[in-house]
C-alpha distance (Angstrom), angle and dihedral (degrees) to the residues before:
residue distance angle dihedral
X1 . . .
X2 3.78 . .
X3 3.79 120.5 .
X4 3.73 125.1 -160.1
X5 3.75 118.2 -142.4
X6 3.75 119.9 -144.4
X7 3.81 116.9 -151.5
X8 3.78 113.8 -105.7
X9 3.77 124.3 -146.8
X10 3.77 93.4 -140.5
X11 3.79 95.8 156.5
X12 3.78 98.9 24.0
X13 3.81 92.9 97.2
X14 3.78 91.9 58.1
X15 3.77 95.0 61.5
X16 3.79 101.7 39.9
X17 3.76 112.4 108.0
X18 3.78 94.1 -12.3
X19 3.73 126.3 108.6
X20 3.76 121.5 -147.4
X21 3.74 122.6 -134.5
X22 3.78 117.3 -120.0
X23 3.80 113.6 -97.7
X24 3.76 137.5 172.4
X25 3.78 89.5 -93.4
X26 3.80 99.5 54.1
X27 3.82 117.9 123.8
X28 3.76 119.1 -58.1
X29 3.78 112.7 -84.2
X30 3.78 112.0 -98.3
X31 3.78 103.5 163.1
X32 3.77 123.5 71.5
X33 3.81 91.6 -114.8
X34 3.83 93.0 52.5
X35 3.79 91.8 46.9
X36 3.79 89.6 48.8
X37 3.82 91.4 52.1
X38 3.79 91.5 48.3
X39 3.81 93.2 48.7
X40 3.82 91.0 46.1
X41 3.82 90.6 52.7
X42 3.80 91.8 48.3
X43 3.82 91.8 44.9
X44 3.81 89.6 51.9
X45 3.79 89.8 52.4
X46 3.81 92.0 48.8
X47 3.81 94.9 47.8
X48 3.80 94.7 46.5
X49 3.81 97.2 48.4
X50 3.79 137.5 52.5
X51 3.80 127.4 -115.3
X52 3.79 98.7 2.9
X53 3.80 118.1 -176.6
X54 3.81 129.6 -174.7
X55 3.78 123.8 -129.3
X56 3.80 116.9 -166.4
X57 3.80 113.3 -145.2
X58 3.81 120.2 -157.0
X59 3.79 121.1 -124.3
X60 3.79 118.5 -86.9
X61 3.78 131.8 -162.6
X62 3.81 88.9 -89.0
X63 3.78 105.6 31.1
X64 3.80 137.7 40.4
X65 3.79 124.2 -130.0
X66 3.80 113.1 -50.7
X67 3.77 135.6 -168.5
X68 3.81 118.1 -142.0
X69 3.79 118.7 -161.6
X70 3.81 114.1 -156.1
X71 3.81 124.6 -169.4
X72 3.82 125.5 -152.1
X73 3.82 88.0 -100.0
X74 3.81 89.5 59.1
X75 3.80 93.0 -111.9
X76 3.78 110.0 140.8
X77 3.78 146.1 -176.7
X78 3.79 130.3 -161.3
X79 3.80 131.3 -154.0
X80 3.78 133.6 174.6
X81 3.78 119.5 -113.8
X82 3.81 128.6 -172.4
X83 3.82 94.9 -113.6
X84 3.80 144.0 -17.4
X85 3.80 93.1 -92.8
X86 3.82 89.6 57.7
X87 3.81 90.5 48.4
X88 3.80 91.3 55.9
X89 3.83 90.7 43.8
X90 3.81 91.9 52.9
X91 3.81 90.4 50.6
X92 3.81 90.1 50.2
X93 3.81 90.1 48.4
X94 3.81 88.8 52.7
X95 3.81 91.3 47.9
X96 3.81 95.9 -121.5
X97 3.80 131.9 124.1
X98 3.80 116.9 -99.8
X99 3.78 129.7 -154.9
X100 3.78 135.8 -171.8
X101 3.81 102.8 -117.6
X102 3.82 91.3 -148.0
X103 3.81 89.2 62.0
X104 3.80 100.3 38.7
X105 3.79 106.6 23.6
X106 3.79 121.9 -144.9
X107 3.80 118.6 -52.7
X108 3.82 117.4 -105.2
X109 3.81 90.1 -121.4
X110 3.82 89.8 67.0
X111 3.80 92.4 52.7
X112 3.83 90.6 47.2
X113 3.81 91.2 50.1
X114 3.82 90.7 49.9
X115 3.82 90.3 50.2
X116 3.81 91.9 50.6
X117 3.82 90.8 49.7
X118 3.82 92.0 52.0
X119 3.81 90.7 52.1
X120 3.80 92.4 57.6
């Protein structure tokens, strides 16, 4: 016996008539203003912390390419970028080293920082 499956709007009620607040994981910046805001945030992170490095994360089923900046303390910030090439270009513009996270993995200091934050 063959069954037909009708599409369900399981999450459609959540988005109707409601606006979402802007978060770090909103869509990748496409306009000049959005890119400027993203670069300003990342620049602020770089200038206020020591030894910051960029890690470029590949796209997943749920999220586009992201760039994660990690300081020597392990503190980090993440922002979406349009593609991997842009992620590396932003890191170069900020004057920091950039790595492909699939090749290098995340540094231990990031995991330690996350563990300390959970214990608080």
